[in-house]
MIBASE-401408 format. One record per residue (C-alpha): x, y negated, z negated. Coordinates in Angstrom, 3 decimals. Example, Ala and Ser with C-alpha at 12.3 -4.5 7.8 and 13.67 -1.06 7.14 Angstrom:
<recs>
+----------+----------+----------+
|        u |        v |        w |
+----------+----------+----------+
|   12.300 |    4.500 |   -7.800 |
|   13.670 |    1.060 |   -7.140 |
+----------+----------+----------+
</recs>
This chain:
<recs>
+----------+----------+----------+
|        u |        v |        w |
+----------+----------+----------+
|   -0.174 |   -0.341 |   -0.320 |
|    1.308 |   -3.531 |    0.740 |
|    2.111 |   -5.533 |   -1.874 |
|    1.235 |   -9.483 |   -1.977 |
|    4.246 |  -11.465 |   -2.605 |
|    4.684 |  -13.048 |   -5.985 |
|    5.187 |  -16.708 |   -4.435 |
|    1.930 |  -15.878 |   -2.927 |
|    0.161 |  -15.303 |   -6.289 |
|    0.850 |  -17.761 |   -7.724 |
|    0.591 |  -20.428 |   -5.062 |
|   -3.185 |  -19.082 |   -5.284 |
|   -3.132 |  -19.365 |   -9.679 |
|   -1.742 |  -23.595 |   -9.286 |
|   -4.922 |  -23.446 |   -6.811 |
|   -7.204 |  -22.180 |   -8.822 |
|   -6.348 |  -24.181 |  -12.145 |
|   -6.658 |  -27.804 |   -9.992 |
|   -9.855 |  -26.841 |   -8.819 |
|  -12.358 |  -29.636 |   -9.970 |
|  -14.313 |  -28.372 |  -13.113 |
|  -17.469 |  -28.736 |  -11.167 |
|  -16.193 |  -25.903 |   -8.936 |
|  -15.183 |  -23.399 |  -11.401 |
|  -17.160 |  -23.630 |  -14.466 |
|  -19.508 |  -26.978 |  -13.669 |
|  -23.432 |  -25.840 |  -12.786 |
|  -24.722 |  -27.827 |   -9.687 |
|  -27.955 |  -27.007 |  -11.457 |
|  -28.111 |  -30.884 |  -13.585 |
|  -31.998 |  -32.541 |  -13.489 |
|  -32.016 |  -34.479 |  -10.385 |
|  -34.165 |  -36.965 |  -12.656 |
|  -34.779 |  -37.476 |  -16.030 |
|  -36.743 |  -35.651 |  -18.106 |
|  -38.683 |  -35.935 |  -21.198 |
|  -39.436 |  -40.097 |  -21.044 |
|  -41.141 |  -41.920 |  -23.358 |
|  -42.039 |  -45.732 |  -22.310 |
|  -42.892 |  -48.400 |  -25.053 |
|  -43.624 |  -52.029 |  -24.784 |
|  -43.907 |  -54.670 |  -27.390 |
|  -43.790 |  -58.493 |  -27.407 |
|  -41.754 |  -59.360 |  -30.096 |
|  -41.774 |  -63.287 |  -29.463 |
|  -45.262 |  -64.238 |  -29.055 |
|  -47.033 |  -68.004 |  -29.679 |
|  -48.603 |  -66.869 |  -32.375 |
|  -45.290 |  -66.710 |  -33.576 |
|  -45.214 |  -71.041 |  -34.369 |
|  -41.895 |  -72.039 |  -35.951 |
|  -40.250 |  -69.113 |  -35.137 |
|  -39.909 |  -70.037 |  -30.875 |
|  -36.983 |  -71.515 |  -30.125 |
|  -37.366 |  -75.161 |  -28.574 |
|  -35.559 |  -73.453 |  -25.935 |
|  -38.906 |  -71.320 |  -25.472 |
|  -41.328 |  -74.505 |  -25.343 |
|  -39.153 |  -77.229 |  -23.277 |
|  -39.591 |  -76.765 |  -19.127 |
|  -37.475 |  -75.073 |  -17.027 |
|  -38.756 |  -76.962 |  -13.432 |
|  -35.258 |  -74.544 |  -11.795 |
|  -37.510 |  -71.008 |  -13.148 |
|  -40.398 |  -72.545 |  -13.087 |
|  -40.667 |  -73.647 |   -9.317 |
|  -37.835 |  -71.271 |   -8.198 |
|  -40.175 |  -69.889 |   -5.684 |
|  -39.792 |  -73.265 |   -4.049 |
|  -37.166 |  -73.327 |   -2.935 |
|  -37.100 |  -70.764 |    0.093 |
|  -39.835 |  -70.575 |    2.078 |
|  -43.561 |  -68.575 |    0.465 |
|  -43.452 |  -66.004 |    3.020 |
|  -40.230 |  -64.854 |    2.574 |
|  -40.236 |  -65.411 |   -1.603 |
|  -43.589 |  -63.227 |   -1.105 |
|  -42.079 |  -60.253 |    1.068 |
|  -38.781 |  -60.194 |   -1.425 |
|  -40.792 |  -60.522 |   -4.289 |
|  -42.814 |  -57.408 |   -3.488 |
|  -39.764 |  -55.212 |   -2.329 |
|  -38.392 |  -56.162 |   -5.927 |
|  -41.188 |  -54.759 |   -7.319 |
|  -41.317 |  -51.398 |   -5.669 |
|  -37.391 |  -51.319 |   -6.731 |
|  -37.657 |  -51.883 |  -10.046 |
|  -35.283 |  -55.069 |   -9.881 |
|  -36.467 |  -58.252 |  -12.356 |
|  -35.830 |  -61.221 |  -10.254 |
|  -35.551 |  -64.707 |  -11.876 |
|  -38.716 |  -66.748 |  -11.497 |
|  -41.334 |  -64.041 |  -11.194 |
|  -44.576 |  -64.490 |  -13.295 |
|  -45.829 |  -62.595 |  -15.979 |
|  -47.910 |  -59.963 |  -13.838 |
|  -44.805 |  -59.742 |  -11.701 |
|  -42.784 |  -58.155 |  -14.197 |
|  -45.028 |  -56.150 |  -15.720 |
|  -45.145 |  -54.763 |  -12.109 |
|  -41.534 |  -54.385 |  -11.950 |
|  -41.792 |  -51.844 |  -15.051 |
|  -45.513 |  -50.530 |  -14.522 |
|  -46.628 |  -52.275 |  -17.903 |
|  -50.251 |  -50.667 |  -17.137 |
|  -52.747 |  -52.633 |  -17.882 |
|  -50.037 |  -54.158 |  -20.668 |
|  -51.254 |  -58.342 |  -21.573 |
|  -47.993 |  -60.246 |  -21.541 |
|  -50.058 |  -63.603 |  -21.437 |
|  -48.910 |  -64.545 |  -24.697 |
|  -45.414 |  -63.348 |  -24.622 |
|  -42.221 |  -65.562 |  -25.059 |
|  -40.172 |  -62.344 |  -25.208 |
|  -41.755 |  -58.356 |  -24.177 |
|  -39.200 |  -55.704 |  -24.715 |
|  -38.993 |  -52.427 |  -22.299 |
|  -38.052 |  -49.424 |  -24.197 |
|  -36.949 |  -45.714 |  -23.010 |
|  -36.138 |  -42.981 |  -24.289 |
|  -35.014 |  -40.578 |  -21.400 |
|  -32.779 |  -38.066 |  -21.123 |
|  -29.497 |  -38.084 |  -18.725 |
|  -28.379 |  -35.857 |  -15.880 |
|  -25.193 |  -35.967 |  -17.856 |
|  -24.928 |  -32.418 |  -18.760 |
|  -23.439 |  -31.650 |  -22.417 |
|  -23.671 |  -27.869 |  -22.690 |
|  -23.686 |  -25.216 |  -20.381 |
|  -24.345 |  -21.709 |  -20.680 |
|  -22.800 |  -19.191 |  -18.209 |
|  -24.256 |  -21.815 |  -14.854 |
|  -26.492 |  -23.493 |  -15.817 |
|  -27.081 |  -26.749 |  -17.644 |
|  -29.127 |  -25.845 |  -21.940 |
|  -28.407 |  -29.304 |  -23.264 |
|  -28.632 |  -33.295 |  -21.759 |
|  -28.087 |  -36.658 |  -23.254 |
|  -30.220 |  -38.389 |  -24.617 |
|  -30.442 |  -41.994 |  -24.576 |
|  -32.460 |  -44.462 |  -25.993 |
|  -32.043 |  -47.702 |  -24.011 |
|  -34.225 |  -51.008 |  -24.221 |
|  -34.389 |  -54.601 |  -22.316 |
|  -35.699 |  -57.934 |  -23.476 |
|  -37.493 |  -59.810 |  -21.668 |
|  -37.802 |  -63.878 |  -21.610 |
|  -40.311 |  -65.909 |  -19.959 |
|  -40.286 |  -69.854 |  -19.719 |
|  -43.715 |  -71.970 |  -21.547 |
|  -45.509 |  -71.506 |  -17.975 |
|  -45.024 |  -67.648 |  -17.820 |
|  -42.090 |  -67.282 |  -15.644 |
|  -39.458 |  -64.764 |  -15.833 |
|  -35.520 |  -66.587 |  -16.745 |
|  -33.658 |  -64.113 |  -18.328 |
|  -33.151 |  -60.690 |  -19.373 |
|  -30.874 |  -59.250 |  -21.938 |
|  -29.944 |  -55.413 |  -22.111 |
|  -27.797 |  -55.110 |  -25.024 |
|  -31.352 |  -56.352 |  -26.862 |
|  -29.229 |  -59.314 |  -29.086 |
|  -31.249 |  -62.550 |  -28.588 |
|  -28.443 |  -65.966 |  -29.676 |
|  -31.583 |  -67.883 |  -31.091 |
|  -33.383 |  -64.999 |  -32.580 |
|  -32.325 |  -62.150 |  -35.504 |
|  -32.116 |  -59.158 |  -34.104 |
|  -33.852 |  -57.578 |  -37.212 |
|  -36.354 |  -59.674 |  -36.645 |
|  -37.192 |  -58.595 |  -33.157 |
|  -36.886 |  -54.947 |  -34.099 |
|  -38.993 |  -55.249 |  -36.661 |
|  -41.081 |  -57.253 |  -34.047 |
|  -41.180 |  -54.371 |  -31.994 |
|  -42.077 |  -51.888 |  -34.162 |
|  -44.670 |  -53.188 |  -35.763 |
|  -46.396 |  -54.320 |  -31.957 |
|  -45.427 |  -51.388 |  -30.441 |
|  -47.521 |  -49.471 |  -27.386 |
|  -46.609 |  -46.325 |  -25.475 |
|  -47.269 |  -46.748 |  -22.196 |
|  -48.969 |  -43.925 |  -20.311 |
|  -46.099 |  -41.537 |  -18.139 |
|  -44.494 |  -43.042 |  -15.623 |
|  -40.735 |  -42.367 |  -14.501 |
|  -37.381 |  -44.017 |  -15.773 |
|  -36.452 |  -47.717 |  -14.604 |
|  -33.542 |  -47.936 |  -16.865 |
|  -31.984 |  -44.666 |  -16.632 |
|  -29.755 |  -45.914 |  -13.787 |
|  -27.918 |  -48.289 |  -15.623 |
|  -26.459 |  -45.346 |  -18.216 |
|  -25.990 |  -42.956 |  -15.733 |
|  -22.128 |  -41.374 |  -15.862 |
|  -20.328 |  -42.265 |  -12.703 |
|  -19.411 |  -38.179 |  -11.917 |
|  -22.125 |  -36.578 |  -11.612 |
|  -20.527 |  -33.132 |  -13.264 |
|  -18.618 |  -35.993 |  -15.689 |
|  -18.506 |  -33.922 |  -19.262 |
|  -17.381 |  -37.530 |  -20.718 |
|  -19.828 |  -39.358 |  -22.991 |
|  -22.090 |  -42.197 |  -21.272 |
|  -20.516 |  -45.533 |  -22.092 |
|  -22.445 |  -48.218 |  -24.212 |
|  -22.184 |  -50.489 |  -21.220 |
|  -24.709 |  -50.338 |  -17.881 |
|  -22.698 |  -48.747 |  -15.148 |
|  -22.154 |  -50.601 |  -11.859 |
|  -24.576 |  -48.519 |  -10.217 |
|  -27.748 |  -50.664 |  -10.384 |
|  -26.229 |  -53.998 |  -10.253 |
|  -24.257 |  -53.307 |   -7.216 |
|  -27.921 |  -51.999 |   -5.530 |
|  -29.282 |  -56.127 |   -6.958 |
|  -26.148 |  -57.631 |   -4.873 |
|  -27.323 |  -55.317 |   -1.846 |
|  -30.894 |  -56.784 |   -2.866 |
|  -29.994 |  -60.409 |   -2.554 |
|  -28.270 |  -60.113 |    0.299 |
|  -31.257 |  -59.568 |    2.114 |
|  -32.186 |  -62.667 |    1.535 |
|  -29.428 |  -65.594 |    2.003 |
|  -32.352 |  -67.994 |    1.949 |
|  -33.650 |  -67.054 |   -1.658 |
|  -30.324 |  -66.155 |   -3.241 |
|  -27.433 |  -68.254 |   -1.217 |
|  -23.834 |  -66.835 |   -0.748 |
|  -21.208 |  -68.151 |   -2.018 |
|  -18.252 |  -67.799 |   -4.808 |
|  -19.419 |  -65.430 |   -7.842 |
|  -16.023 |  -64.744 |  -10.267 |
|  -13.156 |  -67.048 |  -10.841 |
|  -11.379 |  -65.058 |   -8.190 |
|  -13.180 |  -66.745 |   -5.984 |
|  -14.467 |  -63.594 |   -4.361 |
|  -17.793 |  -64.344 |   -2.204 |
|  -21.614 |  -63.120 |   -2.050 |
|  -25.417 |  -63.560 |   -2.481 |
|  -25.552 |  -65.151 |   -5.697 |
|  -28.268 |  -62.869 |   -8.061 |
|  -29.945 |  -62.782 |   -9.711 |
+----------+----------+----------+
</recs>
């Protein structure tokens, strides 16, 4: 019987060691989208909170309130429809448009200065395998605060849940007492927390990945009459000025 040369065996072993983990042990059977999603919304700052409302929420903000007038109305409306279908909040949206972005159903935003949107979801990041099957996915809880002008237009989106004008504990307590669970629906926030490599065993970062931000840049580039194009950072890189 013809023997395999030792050199060939050595090369084969080296190649096997260098194979990506997903080819020799990790499963390709990861969930295509998050499962076991719980969505909730709450008005953490309302017009009924009186003296708690910072002055910035009471002062006129014409740049935001009249942003829709900075482009032909037909183009603005087309952009809004596109943004809603892609679950992208855009400064200058009305409360009803923001509700559509986050699929809030019949939740009434009329008296809200800040509304908090939360999700509990399971990511596609596998933490534990049994053979080739994933048996434990990473769980995440994400939230964002949506701030509106007195006239009812979106002017800020905070993904960290931190507001420099209001105490974190106070906002959290309001969310706990005013929270409403939303019926069904798919995750809107999970894309912000997906790992850059699907089969990576590294923990998810506390901050968002660039995935959604890149989508936003590409989205804004479709509407130059609204977002314009110019320098977007300190090193002079150019692109659409979102959001």
